[in-house]
TIBA-831728 format. One line per 8 residues: their letters; for each residue x, y, z of C-alpha. Coordinates in steps of 0.5 Angstrom, whole numbers, plus 500, padded with zeros to 3 digits. Layout:
N
A) X:Y:Z | ...;
//
This chain:
826
MLGDPAEA) 559:521:600 | 553:519:596 | 551:513:599 | 543:513:597 | 542:511:590 | 537:516:589 | 542:521:591 | 546:519:585;
TRIVVANP) 541:522:580 | 541:529:583 | 545:535:581 | 550:537:587 | 554:542:583 | 558:547:587 | 559:551:581 | 553:550:576;
RLLMSSWG) 555:556:572 | 561:553:570 | 557:546:568 | 552:550:564 | 558:554:560 | 558:549:554 | 553:544:552 | 559:541:548;
VLSRLPFV) 563:540:554 | 557:537:558 | 554:532:553 | 561:529:554 | 561:529:561 | 558:523:565 | 559:526:572 | 564:531:576;
LRAVPGGL) 569:529:581 | 570:533:587 | 575:533:592 | 572:531:599 | 575:528:606 | 577:521:605 | 576:521:597 | 572:523:591;
ETITVSSA) 565:525:591 | 561:523:585 | 556:528:583 | 552:526:577 | 550:531:571 | 542:531:570 | 540:529:563 | 537:536:562;
LMAPKPKF) 544:539:563 | 547:534:559 | 542:534:553 | 544:538:547 | 540:545:546 | 533:542:545 | 532:546:538 | 539:543:536;
AERFPGYA) 536:536:538 | 530:537:534 | 534:538:528 | 539:533:529 | 535:527:531 | 541:522:529 | 546:526:534 | 540:527:539;
GWLRRQIA) 539:519:539 | 546:518:540 | 547:523:546 | 541:520:549 | 544:513:549 | 551:516:552 | 547:519:558 | 543:513:560;
HQQAQALG) 550:509:560 | 553:515:563 | 548:515:569 | 549:508:570 | 556:509:571 | 555:514:576 | 550:511:580 | 555:505:580;
TALGGRAA) 560:509:583 | 556:512:588 | 554:505:590 | 561:504:592 | 564:502:585 | 568:505:580 | 567:508:573 | 572:506:568;
GKSSSAPS) 577:510:565 | 575:517:569 | 580:521:573 | 581:528:576 | 582:534:571 | 588:536:569 | 590:544:571 | 589:549:566;
RAGAVPSA) 595:554:564 | 593:559:569 | 592:554:574 | 586:557:577 | 580:554:574 | 579:546:574 | 576:542:568 | 569:542:568;
GAVPSAST) 569:534:568 | 573:528:567 | 576:526:560 | 572:521:556 | 574:514:556 | 580:513:551 | 582:520:552 | 589:522:552;
DMHRAARA) 593:527:556 | 593:531:550 | 585:531:550 | 585:533:557 | 590:539:555 | 586:541:550 | 579:541:554 | 583:545:559;
NDVTKIDE) 586:550:554 | 592:549:557 | 597:551:551 | 603:550:556 | 601:542:557 | 600:542:549 | 607:544:548 | 610:540:553;
LVAAGASV) 606:534:550 | 608:535:543 | 615:536:545 | 615:529:549 | 613:526:542 | 605:525:544 | 601:525:538 | 596:531:536;
EAQDDEKR) 592:526:532 | 590:521:538 | 583:519:538 | 578:517:544 | 573:512:543 | 569:516:539 | 575:518:534 | 575:525:537;
TPLHIAAA) 582:528:536 | 584:534:541 | 582:539:536 | 575:537:536 | 575:538:544 | 578:544:543 | 573:547:538 | 568:544:542;
QGHADAIK) 570:549:548 | 572:554:543 | 579:555:546 | 582:559:540 | 589:558:543 | 589:551:544 | 587:550:537 | 592:554:534;
ALVAAGAS) 597:550:539 | 595:544:536 | 595:546:529 | 602:549:530 | 604:542:532 | 601:539:526 | 593:537:528 | 589:536:522;
VEARTDVK) 583:541:521 | 579:536:517 | 579:530:522 | 572:526:523 | 569:523:529 | 567:516:528 | 560:515:524 | 558:509:528;
RTPLKATP) 558:513:534 | 557:520:533 | 552:519:526 | 554:526:524 | 561:525:522 | 563:532:524 | 570:536:523 | 572:541:528;
LHIAAADG) 569:546:524 | 562:543:525 | 563:542:532 | 565:550:533 | 560:552:529 | 555:548:533 | 557:551:539 | 557:558:536;
HADAIKAL) 565:559:538 | 566:565:533 | 574:565:535 | 575:558:534 | 571:558:527 | 576:564:525 | 582:560:528 | 580:554:524;
AAAGAAVE) 579:557:518 | 585:561:518 | 589:554:519 | 586:552:513 | 579:548:515 | 574:547:509 | 568:552:510 | 564:547:505;
TQDNEKMT) 566:541:509 | 560:536:509 | 558:531:515 | 555:525:513 | 548:528:511 | 552:533:507 | 551:539:512 | 556:544:512;
PLHWAAGN) 559:548:519 | 554:553:516 | 548:549:517 | 550:547:524 | 551:554:526 | 544:556:523 | 541:550:527 | 543:553:533;
GHADAIKA) 542:560:532 | 549:563:532 | 549:569:528 | 556:571:530 | 558:564:528 | 554:565:521 | 558:571:520 | 565:568:522;
LVAAGASV) 563:563:517 | 561:567:511 | 567:572:512 | 571:565:511 | 567:564:505 | 562:559:507 | 556:559:502 | 549:561:504;
EAQDDKKR) 546:556:499 | 550:550:501 | 545:544:501 | 545:538:505 | 542:531:503 | 535:533:502 | 537:540:499 | 536:544:505;
TPLHIAGA) 540:550:506 | 542:553:512 | 536:558:512 | 532:552:512 | 535:550:518 | 535:556:521 | 527:557:519 | 525:550:522;
QGHADAIK) 529:552:529 | 526:559:529 | 532:563:530 | 530:569:527 | 537:572:528 | 540:567:524 | 535:568:519 | 537:575:519;
ALVAAGAL) 544:574:519 | 544:569:513 | 539:573:509 | 544:579:510 | 549:575:507 | 545:573:501 | 541:567:502 | 535:566:498;
VEAQDDKK) 529:566:502 | 525:562:496 | 530:556:496 | 527:549:495 | 529:543:498 | 528:536:495 | 520:537:497 | 520:544:494;
RTPLHGAA) 519:547:501 | 522:553:502 | 525:556:509 | 518:559:510 | 515:552:510 | 519:549:515 | 518:555:520 | 511:554:519;
AQGRADAI) 511:547:520 | 515:548:527 | 510:554:529 | 516:559:529 | 512:565:529 | 518:570:530 | 522:566:524 | 516:567:520;
KALVAAGA) 516:574:521 | 523:575:520 | 523:571:513 | 516:575:511 | 520:581:512 | 526:578:508 | 521:577:502 | 519:570:503;
SVEAQDDV) 512:568:499 | 507:566:504 | 504:562:498 | 510:558:496 | 508:551:494 | 511:545:496 | 511:538:491 | 504:537:493;
KRTPLLSA) 502:544:493 | 502:545:500 | 503:553:502 | 506:554:509 | 499:556:512 | 497:549:510 | 504:546:514 | 502:550:520;
SGNGHADA) 495:548:520 | 496:541:520 | 501:541:526 | 496:546:530 | 501:552:531 | 496:558:532 | 501:563:533 | 504:561:526;
IKALVAAG) 497:561:523 | 496:568:526 | 503:571:523 | 502:568:516 | 495:570:515 | 497:577:518 | 502:577:512 | 497:576:507;
ASAEAQDD) 497:568:507 | 490:565:504 | 486:561:508 | 483:558:502 | 489:555:499 | 489:548:496 | 494:543:496 | 494:537:490;
VKRTPLHS) 488:534:493 | 484:541:494 | 485:540:502 | 485:547:505 | 488:549:511 | 482:548:515 | 482:541:512 | 489:540:515;
AAGNGHAD) 487:543:522 | 481:539:522 | 484:532:520 | 489:533:526 | 484:535:531 | 487:542:532 | 481:546:535 | 485:552:536;
AIKELVAA) 488:552:529 | 481:552:527 | 479:558:531 | 484:562:528 | 483:560:521 | 475:561:521 | 477:568:524 | 481:569:518;
GASVEAQD) 475:567:514 | 476:560:512 | 470:557:509 | 468:551:514 | 464:548:507 | 470:548:503 | 471:541:499 | 477:537:497;
DEKRTPLH) 477:533:491 | 473:528:494 | 468:533:496 | 469:532:503 | 469:538:508 | 473:539:514 | 468:536:518 | 469:530:514;
SAAGNGHA) 476:530:516 | 475:531:523 | 470:526:523 | 475:521:520 | 480:522:525 | 476:522:531 | 477:529:533 | 471:530:537;
DAIKTLVT) 473:537:540 | 475:539:532 | 468:537:530 | 465:541:536 | 469:547:534 | 467:547:526 | 460:546:528 | 460:552:532;
AGASVEAQ) 463:555:526 | 457:553:522 | 459:547:519 | 454:542:516 | 453:536:519 | 449:533:513 | 455:535:508 | 456:530:503;
DDEKRTPL) 462:527:499 | 462:524:492 | 459:518:495 | 454:522:499 | 457:520:505 | 456:525:511 | 461:526:516 | 457:521:521;
HIAAAEGH) 459:515:515 | 466:517:515 | 466:517:523 | 463:510:523 | 467:507:518 | 473:509:522 | 470:507:529 | 470:513:532;
ADAIKALV) 465:513:538 | 466:520:541 | 466:523:534 | 459:519:533 | 456:522:539 | 459:529:538 | 456:529:531 | 449:526:533;
AAGASVEA) 449:531:539 | 450:537:533 | 444:534:529 | 447:529:525 | 442:524:522 | 443:517:524 | 439:514:518 | 443:519:512;
QANEKRTP) 444:514:506 | 450:514:502 | 451:511:495 | 447:504:495 | 443:507:500 | 448:505:506 | 447:508:513 | 452:510:518;
LHIAAAEG) 450:503:521 | 452:499:515 | 458:502:514 | 460:501:522 | 458:494:521 | 462:492:515 | 468:495:518 | 467:491:525;
HSDAIKAL) 467:497:529 | 462:495:535 | 463:501:539 | 461:505:533 | 455:500:532 | 453:501:540 | 454:509:539 | 449:509:533;
VAAGASVE) 444:504:536 | 444:509:542 | 442:515:538 | 437:511:535 | 440:508:528 | 435:502:525 | 438:495:526 | 434:493:520;
AQDDEKAT) 435:499:515 | 436:496:508 | 441:498:503 | 439:498:495 | 440:491:495 | 435:490:502 | 441:488:506 | 441:490:513;
PMHWAAGN) 447:492:517 | 447:485:520 | 449:482:512 | 455:487:512 | 457:485:519 | 464:483:518 | 466:481:525 | 464:477:532;
DAIKALVA) 464:483:536 | 460:487:531 | 455:481:530 | 454:481:538 | 453:488:538 | 447:488:533 | 444:482:536 | 444:485:543;
AGASVEAQ) 440:491:539 | 435:486:536 | 438:485:529 | 435:479:526 | 440:474:524 | 435:471:518 | 434:478:515 | 434:477:507;
DDVKRTPL) 436:481:502 | 433:482:495 | 436:475:493 | 434:472:499 | 441:472:502 | 441:472:510 | 447:475:514 | 450:468:514;
HSAAGNGH) 450:467:507 | 454:474:507 | 459:472:512 | 460:465:509 | 461:468:502 | 466:473:505 | 470:468:509 | 468:471:516;
ADAIKALV) 469:464:520 | 468:468:527 | 462:472:524 | 459:465:522 | 460:462:529 | 457:469:532 | 451:468:527 | 450:461:529;
AAGASVEA) 450:462:536 | 445:467:535 | 440:462:532 | 442:463:524 | 440:457:520 | 446:454:517 | 441:451:511 | 437:458:510;
LADEKRTP) 436:458:502 | 437:464:498 | 435:465:491 | 437:459:486 | 437:455:493 | 444:456:495 | 446:455:502 | 451:459:506;
LHSAAGNG) 455:453:505 | 455:454:497 | 457:461:498 | 463:459:502 | 465:454:497 | 464:458:491 | 469:463:494 | 474:458:497;
HADAINVL) 473:459:504 | 476:453:507 | 475:456:514 | 468:458:513 | 466:451:510 | 469:448:517 | 465:452:521 | 459:451:517;
VAAGASVE) 460:443:517 | 461:443:525 | 455:447:526 | 451:442:522 | 451:444:515 | 450:439:509 | 455:438:504 | 450:435:500;
AQADEKAT) 445:440:500 | 443:442:493 | 442:448:489 | 438:449:483 | 440:445:478 | 442:440:483 | 449:443:484 | 452:441:491;
PLHFAAIY) 457:446:495 | 463:441:491 | 460:443:484 | 461:451:486 | 468:450:489 | 470:446:483 | 467:451:478 | 471:457:481;
GQGDAIKA) 477:452:482 | 477:453:489 | 482:447:491 | 482:449:499 | 475:449:499 | 474:442:495 | 479:439:500 | 475:441:506;
LVAAGASV) 469:439:503 | 471:432:501 | 474:432:508 | 467:433:511 | 464:427:507 | 462:431:500 | 461:426:494 | 466:427:489;
EAQDDEKA) 461:424:484 | 455:428:486 | 451:429:479 | 447:436:478 | 441:435:474 | 445:434:467 | 449:428:471 | 455:433:471;
TPMHWAAG) 460:432:476 | 464:437:480 | 470:434:475 | 466:436:469 | 465:443:472 | 472:444:474 | 474:442:467 | 469:446:463;
NGHADAIK) 472:452:467 | 479:450:466 | 481:449:473 | 487:445:472 | 489:445:479 | 482:443:482 | 482:437:477 | 488:435:480;
VLVAAGAS) 485:436:487 | 479:432:485 | 483:426:482 | 487:426:488 | 480:425:492 | 478:419:487 | 474:423:482 | 473:420:475;
VKARTDGK) 475:423:469 | 471:419:465 | 464:421:468 | 459:422:463 | 453:427:463 | 446:425:461 | 449:427:454 | 455:422:455;
MTPLHWAA) 460:428:455 | 466:427:459 | 470:432:463 | 474:432:457 | 469:434:452 | 467:440:457 | 475:442:457 | 475:442:450;
GNGHADAI) 469:445:448 | 471:451:452 | 478:451:450 | 482:450:456 | 489:447:454 | 491:446:461 | 485:442:463 | 486:438:457;
KALVAAGA) 493:436:459 | 491:435:467 | 485:430:465 | 489:426:460 | 495:425:465 | 489:423:469 | 487:418:464 | 482:421:460;
SVVAQDHT) 480:418:453 | 481:423:448 | 477:419:443 | 471:418:448 | 464:419:444 | 458:423:447 | 451:421:444 | 452:423:437;
KWMPLHSA) 459:420:437 | 462:427:438 | 469:426:441 | 473:432:445 | 476:434:438 | 469:435:435 | 468:440:441 | 474:444:440;
AAQGHADA) 473:445:433 | 466:447:434 | 468:453:438 | 474:454:434 | 479:453:440 | 486:452:436 | 490:451:442 | 486:446:445;
IKVLVVKG) 486:442:438 | 493:442:438 | 494:439:445 | 488:434:443 | 492:432:437 | 499:431:441 | 495:427:446 | 493:422:440;
AWVEAQDD) 486:425:438 | 484:422:431 | 483:428:426 | 478:424:422 | 474:422:427 | 466:422:425 | 460:423:429 | 453:420:427;
EKRTPLHI) 453:424:421 | 460:422:419 | 462:429:420 | 469:430:422 | 472:435:426 | 474:439:420 | 466:439:418 | 464:442:424;
AAIEGHAD) 470:447:424 | 467:449:417 | 460:450:419 | 462:454:425 | 467:458:420 | 473:458:425 | 478:459:420 | 484:458:425;
AIKALVAA) 481:451:427 | 481:449:420 | 488:451:419 | 490:447:426 | 486:441:423 | 489:441:416 | 496:442:419 | 495:436:424;
GASVEARD) 493:432:417 | 485:433:417 | 483:431:410 | 479:437:406 | 476:432:402 | 472:428:408 | 465:427:406 | 459:426:411;
DNKRTPLH) 453:422:410 | 451:427:404 | 458:426:401 | 459:434:403 | 466:436:404 | 468:441:409 | 467:446:403 | 460:445:402;
SAAGKGHV) 459:446:410 | 463:453:410 | 459:455:403 | 452:453:406 | 453:458:412 | 457:463:408 | 463:463:412 | 468:467:407;
DAIKALAA) 474:466:412 | 473:459:412 | 472:458:405 | 479:462:404 | 482:457:409 | 480:451:405 | 481:453:398 | 488:455:400;
TGMSVEAQ) 489:448:401 | 488:446:394 | 482:442:395 | 477:442:390 | 472:447:389 | 468:443:385 | 466:437:389 | 459:434:389;
DDEKMTPL) 455:432:394 | 450:426:393 | 445:430:389 | 451:433:385 | 451:440:388 | 457:444:389 | 459:448:394 | 457:454:389;
HIAAIEGH) 450:451:389 | 450:451:396 | 452:458:397 | 447:460:392 | 441:457:394 | 442:460:401 | 444:467:398 | 451:468:401;
ADAIKALV) 453:473:396 | 460:474:399 | 461:466:399 | 459:466:392 | 465:471:390 | 470:467:395 | 468:461:391 | 469:464:384;
AAGASVAV) 475:467:386 | 478:460:388 | 476:457:381 | 469:455:382 | 466:454:375 | 459:458:374 | 458:454:368 | 459:447:372;
HKAINAEC) 454:450:377 | 449:452:371 | 449:445:368 | 449:441:375 | 443:446:377 | 439:444:371 | 439:437:374 | 437:439:381;
VPTKGGAK) 429:440:383 | 429:447:387 | 424:449:391 | 421:456:392 | 425:456:399 | 431:453:396 | 434:446:395 | 432:439:396;
AKPIEAKE) 437:438:401 | 439:444:406 | 446:445:408 | 447:441:415 | 446:445:422 | 452:445:427 | 451:441:433 | 449:446:439;
EL) 455:445:444 | 453:444:451;
//
């Protein structure tokens, strides 16, 4: 008896030939029972014997996965029995019809006597069971009927007996347990049982029946290379062009599995060697991808094109090269395949082999004449591909074949740049050993060390430094690798190599500015630990905290503050980090700075607060965050402008709403008595005008020269703003302190569209200012011919113009009173 657990996993079979007779049987048997003195001895069947034929398993991953689960379960049961337990549902086999040969193993769980009779090809027993009323449609726990079992064994007699008793030839296995949902004909085809196929076909089994992947029995026979089964199915009417759910024909399956005899049988039956699947791959692509040299030869002999292209223009040679199948490469090249074929991004077979590190494939391709300097659509050579994936052996092979280590892609990157970018230290060493320059410069003058630092690859940094790379190399902005360093380990590696943490680029930014601007908290810690100053000043006197704030990196702000950075540091214009956070609308950064003690009322050199900056750039959310932190919406600049003036002057409707909701006054005046509505009008922001009016802004508000917002819009020629103000009730006859109307203002600046918008309201085009000049006078004096035409077209009288002009005292340079100038918006 098998008392030792280790022994329970060994194969102890008196008749291994019997066990090997059918993979279909073994895949369903957990162990064999043998009579011994005192009881039954359990003999486990190894996974190697129980597994389906390897190639079939490769082709049908769903079935293979299921079977592996079954094997694990069955072995566990066998081990339990060997240790004194009992495997549920197992029994000794029923005798065969002749009574000479026992069954190859126990019947699966939930099997009936009918299943066991079918397995043993015991026709007599089948007949007896039928006569006794037993069902021929009984299902085991995988919904296999006795007909499935007979088909798996190739028992034609049992099949005939079952069919005669009414068994369905279209019964399906359980898709939940056996993913392929097979009919008895699928099973017979997979095992290559030609007689069983004939018996089932004769009984009416559909030769075009599909499993749940739309594979027909012919696909199954092709996948296992059963030429006789293929012939039997074809003779029964099976289509050699049947397609599965990926549009693969049986020839695709046979090609991928390398079954030359099956290929010949299918071709003889009329199968198309150029059939395409859903990726436009031919059977030759499949054979090449799997390295099936014999299948390649068979397909080529049948007329298959070695230059066929799939949906990304890959030829079979590209497929074989990418998978490193040297023998397949030889077979394809011998058949005339081009070693310079290109896919849709111009990669050659050599690119594919190099990118996947297949040195032997590289050698075969080079021997076939493949160029080691071929370029893809980014001008990368095979050496770039090998370097990018870290394949040192492939690099050595290519270099030996003459590949240039200084080849440049479309961004002037050498293979060393690519290896550095991906952090492949071994590839770097191989390239350097082959003579690659560690100081090669790509676009922007970046060296491989810049690239490695930017990607945070410390091992690559160490390899480059060990090869002599300069840690102080500068790119076109004078940034060193330390400026580009993105991670803690990269910085430590550079510091260990002697890199300066205070190096300055062309705008005097230190590495700490760069780390802060990119939000790399760990890098900040590493730099500070290495002695970097948190108060270093770049151009415009910006500290690293300004950089972190402007880019919204709260974590970086916290780290810098913890390291002693001042939250009140002033850049040019006296802007604090909080001003920077506000101008870019960085809510989280605002919160972090305020939490660190930053003043929400800090003033720049024009006394503008962060609230002004947030408003002027339309950041409604930042306004809300500042308000929540206690910032005043009524703060004044040195020109007495409020944040609402700034928001209105820049047309930010949402910011206007946020400010008004927080208590901002829509009638606040600056030092020239401009209200926010004047600011909006001056810049032509119609939407801002509408929002301000809804919020209570006064359309007749006058500045210190008695100009209304309509005057200001007219001076600047903003027709849309004029229309918005008029629609809100603004008077087109409003007069400034020179008694000029908005039409005078528009005429004086020559704004034709503004003139037309005002004239369209029906206002008087003959209005006179305090010097009795009409808009036409003003336009004429300023020499605006188009404005004159527009006014005349609107009804302005030339006669009136002449009469009034006689009373004026013009000067050589123009009228006594010049048209007003628009106030410059701050």
